[in-house]
C-alpha positions as CSV (number, residue, x, y, z in Angstrom):
1,M,2.6,-27.0,-3.4
2,P,5.4,-25.2,-3.0
3,L,6.1,-23.0,0.2
4,V,4.8,-19.6,0.1
5,L,5.3,-17.6,3.4
6,L,3.7,-14.9,2.4
7,G,3.8,-12.9,5.6
8,P,6.4,-10.5,5.9
9,M,8.9,-11.8,8.6
10,S,10.4,-9.8,11.5
11,A,13.8,-8.1,10.7
12,R,14.9,-7.7,13.9
13,A,17.5,-9.5,15.6
14,A,16.2,-11.5,18.2
15,Q,18.4,-12.4,21.7
16,V,16.7,-15.8,21.7
17,V,15.5,-17.1,18.5
18,D,12.6,-19.4,18.6
19,G,11.3,-20.8,15.3
20,A,7.5,-21.0,16.9
21,S,8.0,-17.5,17.7
22,I,8.8,-16.5,14.6
23,Y,6.3,-18.3,12.7
24,A,3.3,-17.0,15.1
25,Q,4.1,-13.6,14.9
26,N,4.7,-13.2,11.1
27,C,3.6,-16.2,9.1
28,M,0.7,-17.2,10.9
29,Q,-1.7,-14.7,9.2
30,C,-1.0,-16.7,5.9
31,H,-0.6,-20.4,6.8
32,G,-2.7,-20.6,10.0
33,A,-2.4,-20.4,13.7
34,S,-1.6,-24.3,13.4
35,R,-0.1,-24.5,9.9
36,E,-3.2,-25.5,8.8
37,G,-3.0,-23.0,5.4
38,G,-5.2,-20.5,4.2
39,V,-3.8,-17.9,2.2
40,G,-0.8,-19.7,1.9
41,P,-0.5,-23.8,1.8
42,N,-1.0,-26.0,4.5
43,L,2.5,-26.8,6.1
44,T,1.4,-29.6,8.6
45,G,2.7,-32.4,6.2
46,A,5.6,-33.0,3.6
47,S,3.8,-33.0,0.3
48,W,4.2,-28.7,0.4
49,I,8.5,-29.0,0.9
50,Q,10.2,-28.8,-2.9
51,V,13.4,-29.4,-1.2
52,E,14.4,-32.2,0.7
53,P,12.9,-32.2,4.2
54,K,15.9,-31.3,6.1
55,K,16.9,-28.5,8.0
56,E,19.5,-27.2,5.8
57,S,18.0,-27.3,2.6
58,L,14.6,-25.7,4.0
59,A,16.8,-23.2,5.5
60,R,18.6,-22.2,2.2
61,F,15.0,-22.3,0.3
62,I,13.7,-20.0,2.9
63,G,16.6,-17.7,2.4
64,Q,16.7,-17.8,-1.6
65,G,12.9,-17.8,-2.0
66,S,11.3,-19.7,-5.1
67,R,12.1,-19.6,-8.2
68,D,8.1,-18.7,-9.4
69,G,8.4,-15.7,-7.0
70,R,5.5,-16.7,-5.0
71,M,8.0,-17.0,-1.8
72,P,10.7,-14.2,-1.7
73,G,14.4,-14.8,-0.1
74,W,14.7,-13.3,3.1
75,S,18.7,-13.9,3.5
76,K,19.0,-10.0,3.6
77,R,16.1,-9.4,6.3
78,L,16.7,-12.5,8.5
79,T,19.8,-13.8,10.4
80,Q,20.9,-17.3,9.4
81,Q,19.9,-18.3,12.7
82,Q,16.5,-17.0,12.6
83,I,16.1,-18.8,8.9
84,G,17.2,-21.8,10.8
85,A,15.2,-21.6,13.9
86,V,12.1,-21.2,11.3
87,A,13.2,-24.1,9.2
88,E,13.4,-26.6,12.4
89,Y,10.2,-25.1,13.5
90,L,8.4,-26.1,10.1
91,L,9.8,-29.4,10.1
92,T,8.6,-30.3,13.8
93,P,5.1,-32.1,14.0
94,P,2.6,-29.3,15.2
95,R,1.5,-29.8,19.0
96,P,-1.8,-29.8,20.4
97,K,-3.5,-26.4,20.9
98,S,-2.8,-25.1,24.5
99,G,-6.3,-24.7,25.2
100,D,-7.1,-28.0,24.4
101,Q,-7.9,-30.3,27.5
102,A,-8.5,-34.0,27.9
103,A,-12.2,-35.5,28.2
104,G,-13.6,-34.8,31.3
105,S,-10.7,-32.7,32.5
106,T,-11.6,-29.6,35.4
107,A,-8.6,-27.8,34.3
108,D,-9.0,-24.4,33.3
109,P,-9.2,-24.3,29.4
110,Y,-7.8,-20.5,29.4
111,P,-5.5,-20.1,32.3
112,E,-3.7,-17.0,30.1
113,L,-6.9,-15.0,30.8
114,K,-5.8,-14.5,34.4
115,D,-3.1,-12.3,33.6
116,F,-5.4,-10.2,31.3
117,R,-6.0,-6.6,32.7
118,L,-9.0,-4.2,32.5
119,P,-10.4,-1.5,34.6
120,V,-12.4,-2.3,37.7
121,G,-15.5,-4.0,37.2
122,F,-14.6,-5.6,33.8
123,S,-14.0,-9.1,33.1
124,I,-13.1,-10.7,29.8
125,A,-13.9,-14.4,28.6
126,V,-14.0,-16.5,25.7
127,F,-17.1,-16.6,24.0
128,S,-15.7,-18.6,21.0
129,D,-12.6,-20.7,20.2
130,K,-13.6,-22.1,17.0
131,V,-13.0,-19.6,14.6
132,P,-9.9,-19.8,13.1
133,S,-8.4,-16.4,11.7
134,A,-11.5,-14.6,13.2
135,R,-11.2,-11.4,11.7
136,G,-14.4,-8.9,10.9
137,M,-17.6,-9.2,12.7
138,A,-21.4,-8.1,12.4
139,V,-23.6,-8.6,15.0
140,A,-27.7,-9.3,14.4
141,D,-30.1,-7.8,16.8
142,S,-30.9,-11.6,17.5
143,G,-27.5,-12.1,19.1
144,I,-26.2,-14.4,16.2
145,V,-22.7,-12.6,15.5
146,Y,-21.4,-13.3,12.0
147,V,-17.5,-13.5,11.7
148,A,-15.4,-13.7,8.5
149,S,-12.3,-16.5,8.5
150,R,-9.6,-15.4,6.3
151,T,-7.0,-18.3,6.5
152,A,-10.3,-20.6,6.4
153,G,-11.7,-19.1,3.6
154,K,-15.3,-19.2,5.4
155,V,-17.9,-17.2,7.5
156,F,-19.3,-18.4,10.6
157,A,-22.4,-17.8,12.3
158,L,-22.0,-17.9,16.2
159,V,-25.0,-18.7,18.4
160,D,-25.4,-18.6,22.1
161,S,-28.8,-20.5,22.0
162,T,-28.4,-21.5,26.1
163,G,-28.4,-17.5,27.1
164,R,-24.9,-18.4,28.7
165,Q,-22.8,-15.9,27.2
166,V,-21.4,-18.5,25.1
167,A,-21.5,-19.4,21.3
168,D,-22.6,-23.1,21.8
169,K,-23.4,-23.3,18.0
170,V,-20.7,-22.6,15.3
171,V,-22.5,-22.6,11.8
172,T,-20.6,-22.7,8.3
173,V,-22.6,-19.8,6.6
174,A,-20.5,-20.1,3.3
175,S,-17.1,-21.8,2.1
176,G,-14.4,-21.5,-0.6
177,L,-13.9,-17.7,-0.1
178,D,-10.8,-15.9,-0.9
179,S,-9.5,-14.2,1.9
180,P,-12.5,-12.8,3.5
181,I,-12.2,-10.4,6.4
182,G,-15.1,-8.2,6.3
183,V,-18.9,-8.8,7.0
184,T,-21.6,-6.2,7.4
185,L,-25.6,-6.4,7.7
186,L,-27.9,-4.1,5.8
187,N,-31.4,-4.5,4.4
188,G,-31.6,-8.0,6.1
189,A,-28.9,-9.2,4.0
190,L,-25.4,-10.0,4.7
191,F,-22.7,-8.4,2.9
192,V,-18.9,-10.2,2.4
193,S,-15.7,-8.9,1.3
194,E,-13.2,-11.1,-0.4
195,R,-9.8,-9.9,-1.7
196,F,-11.8,-9.3,-5.4
197,R,-15.5,-9.3,-5.0
198,V,-18.2,-8.2,-2.9
199,S,-21.1,-10.7,-2.1
200,R,-24.7,-10.7,-0.5
201,I,-26.6,-13.6,1.1
202,D,-30.1,-12.3,1.2
203,D,-32.6,-12.8,4.8
204,I,-29.5,-14.1,6.6
205,A,-31.7,-14.1,9.8
206,H,-33.4,-17.2,8.2
207,S,-30.8,-18.7,5.6
208,Y,-27.8,-18.7,7.6
209,D,-27.9,-22.2,8.5
210,K,-28.9,-23.3,5.6
211,S,-26.1,-23.0,2.9
212,P,-27.5,-20.0,1.4
213,P,-26.2,-18.9,-2.0
214,L,-23.9,-15.7,-2.5
215,H,-25.4,-12.9,-5.1
216,V,-21.9,-10.9,-6.4
217,V,-22.7,-7.5,-6.0
218,K,-19.0,-6.3,-7.8
219,D,-16.4,-8.6,-8.3
220,D,-13.5,-6.0,-10.2
221,F,-11.9,-5.0,-7.4
222,P,-7.9,-5.5,-7.8
223,K,-6.2,-8.8,-6.9
224,D,-3.3,-7.4,-4.9
225,A,-1.7,-9.7,-2.1
226,W,-0.4,-6.7,-0.5
227,H,-3.0,-5.0,1.3
228,G,-5.4,-6.7,-1.1
229,E,-8.0,-8.0,1.6
230,K,-11.2,-5.6,2.3
231,I,-13.3,-4.7,5.1
232,I,-16.5,-3.7,4.6
233,K,-19.2,-1.9,6.4
234,A,-22.8,-0.5,6.0
235,G,-22.8,3.3,6.7
236,P,-25.9,5.2,7.9
237,D,-26.2,6.8,4.2
238,G,-27.2,3.6,3.4
239,K,-24.3,2.8,1.6
240,L,-21.4,0.3,1.3
241,Y,-17.7,1.4,2.6
242,I,-14.6,-0.3,1.1
243,P,-10.9,0.3,1.4
244,I,-8.1,-0.4,-1.3
245,G,-4.9,-0.6,0.3
246,A,-1.7,0.4,-1.5
247,P,-0.5,-2.6,-3.0
248,C,3.3,-1.7,-1.0
249,N,5.0,-0.5,1.9
250,S,5.3,2.9,0.1
251,C,4.0,4.0,-3.4
252,D,2.6,6.5,-5.7
253,R,-1.0,5.1,-6.7
254,E,-2.5,8.5,-6.6
255,N,-4.0,8.1,-10.1
256,E,-5.4,4.6,-9.3
257,P,-8.0,3.0,-7.4
258,H,-5.5,2.1,-4.6
259,A,-4.8,4.1,-1.2
260,K,-8.6,5.2,-0.8
261,I,-11.5,4.1,0.9
262,H,-14.7,3.8,-1.7
263,R,-18.2,3.5,-1.2
264,M,-21.0,2.1,-3.3
265,N,-24.7,1.8,-3.2
266,P,-25.6,-2.0,-1.8
267,D,-26.3,-3.1,-5.6
268,G,-22.5,-2.0,-6.7
269,T,-23.5,1.3,-8.5
270,Q,-22.3,4.5,-8.0
271,F,-19.0,3.5,-6.9
272,E,-16.7,6.5,-5.5
273,V,-14.0,7.7,-3.9
274,Y,-14.9,8.9,-0.2
275,A,-11.3,9.3,1.3
276,R,-7.5,9.5,-0.5
277,G,-4.1,9.1,0.8
278,V,-4.9,6.1,3.2
279,R,-2.3,3.4,3.0
280,N,-4.5,0.7,4.5
281,S,-7.3,0.8,6.8
282,V,-8.6,-1.9,8.2
283,G,-11.1,-0.6,10.5
284,F,-13.8,2.2,10.0
285,G,-17.0,3.4,11.9
286,W,-19.4,6.5,12.2
287,H,-19.6,8.5,15.5
288,P,-23.3,7.6,17.0
289,L,-24.1,11.3,17.2
290,T,-22.8,13.2,14.4
291,R,-22.8,10.3,11.8
292,E,-19.2,11.6,10.8
293,F,-16.7,9.1,9.7
294,W,-13.5,7.7,11.8
295,F,-11.2,5.6,10.4
296,T,-7.7,4.0,11.3
297,D,-4.8,3.6,9.2
298,N,-1.5,1.9,9.4
299,G,1.9,3.6,8.6
300,R,4.7,2.5,6.7
301,D,7.4,0.3,7.4
302,M,11.2,0.2,7.2
303,L,11.8,3.6,8.8
304,G,12.8,2.5,12.2
305,D,11.2,1.1,15.5
306,N,9.7,4.7,16.1
307,M,8.1,5.9,12.8
308,P,5.5,6.5,11.4
309,S,2.9,6.3,13.9
310,D,-0.5,4.5,12.8
311,K,-3.0,7.1,12.7
312,L,-6.9,7.5,13.6
313,N,-8.6,9.8,10.9
314,H,-11.7,11.8,11.2
315,A,-13.3,12.5,7.6
316,P,-16.6,14.3,7.9
317,R,-17.1,15.1,4.6
318,P,-16.0,12.8,1.2
319,G,-12.8,14.2,-0.8
320,M,-10.2,14.6,2.0
321,H,-6.7,13.7,1.4
322,F,-4.6,12.0,4.3
323,G,-1.2,12.2,2.9
324,F,0.0,8.7,1.5
325,P,2.5,8.6,0.3
326,Y,3.8,11.4,0.7
327,C,3.6,12.4,4.2
328,Q,3.8,9.8,6.9
329,G,2.2,9.7,10.2
330,G,1.0,13.2,9.9
331,V,4.6,14.9,10.3
332,L,7.0,12.9,8.3
333,P,7.5,13.7,4.7
334,D,8.3,10.2,3.2
335,P,11.9,9.8,1.9
336,E,10.9,8.5,-1.4
337,F,8.2,10.8,-2.2
338,Q,8.2,13.6,-0.3
339,A,9.6,16.1,-3.5
340,G,7.3,19.2,-4.0
341,R,4.9,18.4,-1.3
342,Q,4.3,19.3,2.3
343,C,2.8,17.7,5.3
344,S,0.5,20.6,5.6
345,E,-1.2,19.9,2.3
346,F,-2.9,17.1,3.7
347,T,-6.0,16.6,6.6
348,E,-4.1,15.8,10.0
349,P,-4.6,13.0,12.2
350,A,-7.3,12.8,15.0
351,A,-5.0,10.8,16.7
352,K,-1.2,9.1,16.6
353,L,-2.0,5.9,18.1
354,G,1.6,4.8,18.2
355,P,4.5,3.4,15.6
356,H,4.0,0.1,14.1
357,V,0.7,-0.9,16.7
358,A,-1.1,-2.1,13.7
359,S,-4.5,-0.5,14.3
360,L,-7.6,-2.3,12.8
361,G,-10.9,-2.5,13.8
362,L,-12.9,0.2,16.0
363,H,-15.9,0.5,17.8
364,F,-17.9,3.5,19.0
365,Y,-19.9,2.1,22.0
366,T,-23.4,2.8,22.5
367,G,-24.9,0.2,25.0
368,Q,-26.0,0.7,28.5
369,Q,-24.1,-1.9,30.1
370,F,-20.8,0.0,30.5
371,P,-20.5,3.1,32.9
372,Q,-21.7,6.3,31.5
373,A,-18.4,7.2,30.9
374,Y,-18.0,4.9,28.1
375,R,-20.7,6.0,26.0
376,N,-20.2,7.1,22.3
377,Q,-16.5,6.6,23.0
378,L,-14.1,5.0,20.8
379,F,-12.6,1.6,20.9
380,I,-9.8,0.2,18.6
381,A,-8.3,-2.9,18.5
382,E,-4.3,-3.1,18.0
383,H,-3.1,-6.1,16.2
384,G,0.4,-5.5,17.6
385,S,4.2,-4.9,15.3
386,W,5.6,-8.0,13.4
387,N,8.9,-5.7,12.9
388,R,9.9,-3.5,15.7
389,S,12.8,-4.9,18.4
390,Q,10.4,-4.4,20.9
391,K,6.7,-5.3,20.7
392,I,4.1,-2.7,20.7
393,G,0.6,-2.9,20.5
394,Y,-1.4,-6.0,21.3
395,R,-4.0,-4.4,22.9
396,V,-7.3,-2.9,23.3
397,A,-7.2,0.9,23.4
398,L,-9.9,3.1,24.9
399,I,-10.0,6.6,22.8
400,T,-12.1,9.3,24.7
401,L,-13.3,11.9,22.6
402,Y,-14.5,15.3,23.5
403,G,-16.8,16.5,20.3
404,D,-14.3,15.8,17.6
405,K,-11.0,15.9,19.8
406,V,-9.3,13.3,21.0
407,V,-8.6,13.7,24.5
408,S,-6.8,10.9,25.7
409,D,-5.5,7.5,24.5
410,T,-5.5,4.8,27.4
411,V,-5.5,1.1,27.7
412,F,-8.9,-0.7,27.8
413,V,-7.8,-4.4,27.7
414,E,-4.3,-5.5,27.7
415,G,-3.2,-9.3,28.2
416,F,-2.3,-10.3,24.7
417,L,1.3,-10.0,25.2
418,Q,2.6,-11.5,28.3
419,R,6.1,-11.5,29.2
420,E,7.1,-10.9,25.4
421,K,5.3,-13.9,24.4
422,V,2.0,-13.4,22.2
423,I,-1.1,-14.7,23.3
424,G,-3.6,-13.2,20.9
425,R,-3.6,-10.4,18.3
426,P,-6.8,-8.2,18.4
427,V,-8.7,-7.6,15.0
428,D,-12.1,-6.5,15.4
429,I,-14.7,-5.1,17.9
430,A,-18.4,-5.4,18.1
431,Q,-20.9,-5.3,20.6
432,L,-23.6,-7.7,21.5
433,P,-27.2,-6.8,22.1
434,D,-26.9,-6.9,26.0
435,G,-23.9,-3.9,25.9
436,S,-21.0,-6.0,26.2
437,L,-18.0,-6.1,23.7
438,L,-16.7,-9.0,21.6
439,I,-12.9,-8.8,20.1
440,S,-12.1,-11.2,17.4
441,D,-8.7,-12.5,17.5
442,D,-6.9,-14.2,14.5
443,F,-3.8,-15.8,16.3
444,A,-5.7,-18.1,18.9
445,G,-8.9,-18.2,16.5
446,R,-10.8,-16.8,19.4
447,I,-13.8,-14.6,20.0
448,Y,-13.8,-12.8,23.7
449,R,-16.6,-11.0,25.3
450,V,-15.8,-8.1,27.6
451,S,-18.5,-7.3,30.0
452,Y,-18.9,-5.1,33.5
453,A,-20.7,-5.5,36.8
454,A,-20.1,-2.5,39.1
455,P,-17.9,-3.8,42.1
456,P,-19.6,-3.8,45.5
457,A,-19.7,-0.6,47.5
458,E,-17.3,-0.3,50.2
459,K,-19.1,-0.3,53.7
């Protein structure tokens, strides 16, 4: 099988070139955190190498790319030193995961959590560390957590059967899927979004552990590799909302299904456009009180470290246009597609979230566990930059709203990036029945739980 590094590699000139860090930052999303494979092939053995298994030969292959085009050449975007570091790393046997402990060991399996920072009274713990490439989540009223795993091509059910706030059972609900990143619950069924189709698992509460069949709802979505993966959410109107991202960094697909958010009935009928001019949304939801639609949108690349910004958008009605590809970040005319268009034509973002932070999943808090000030406020997972000279993102942000206006954008959880080392990459946020929050991390293959306990009163 040919080497296919589908994930975009960093173009930055690193002072210290570490092949493992370059891989983790940019290649892991397709080849897995431990090189176990997923969208791209398994890289743990020698069978995938189509050239002599030596550093020089592999580096040349990475620089030039494969003849079939599945693996692009990187010589114009990476230095020879960076390419050589990646090649050397790929030829090194994988090391055990840092969290692995010997049987009977009393050592803290997650020492890095001590350097995580949250507001006073909040704490973070690992709910599960057995979900590779954990992406979208859906939580049932029973507390069962359904998680989509992109690289594994599976959907898992996480069960806390002991009430200790840890998933002690991990059940494979579905497998053999094409890059599933989205799951949602509606009418007693679990809906799963893959690259090219949406499927349904009926009576999920009673069938999740019985290898249930998947019923195809719609299977004619575009199959693009670039932004082809799709999340899915059930709206308060009883419809399913699904984005189709732009199949590019920046391109005009105004007259195609791309760069839009769509919605449809649960049976796949009445498929229609809800929002236009959306480069790539990997997170959306509805305000608990107004039931109005909010979503994140990732800005384009290759315009420098500090532009354009990712966006938080507010779409209270269908048919609104949010600017892509003509206007970037709400203020920047696109250098390729600005002719004849003005940013003033399009809906302004509700908030600018920062350049290249990769804002993904979002969640409006509706629980009782957190203090009242957090009620109905918005949390956003920032996956983190891949092509910025100084990393940014790698956090969970708290967006405070007053009505439909953004009052502040502050840090809620940070620690996924420690001393420039990537510890985790937040993807999605969900809420457990007890009011605590879950955060999926496709870098470490974990689900974190954030809970609150009021600090003792001072005497």
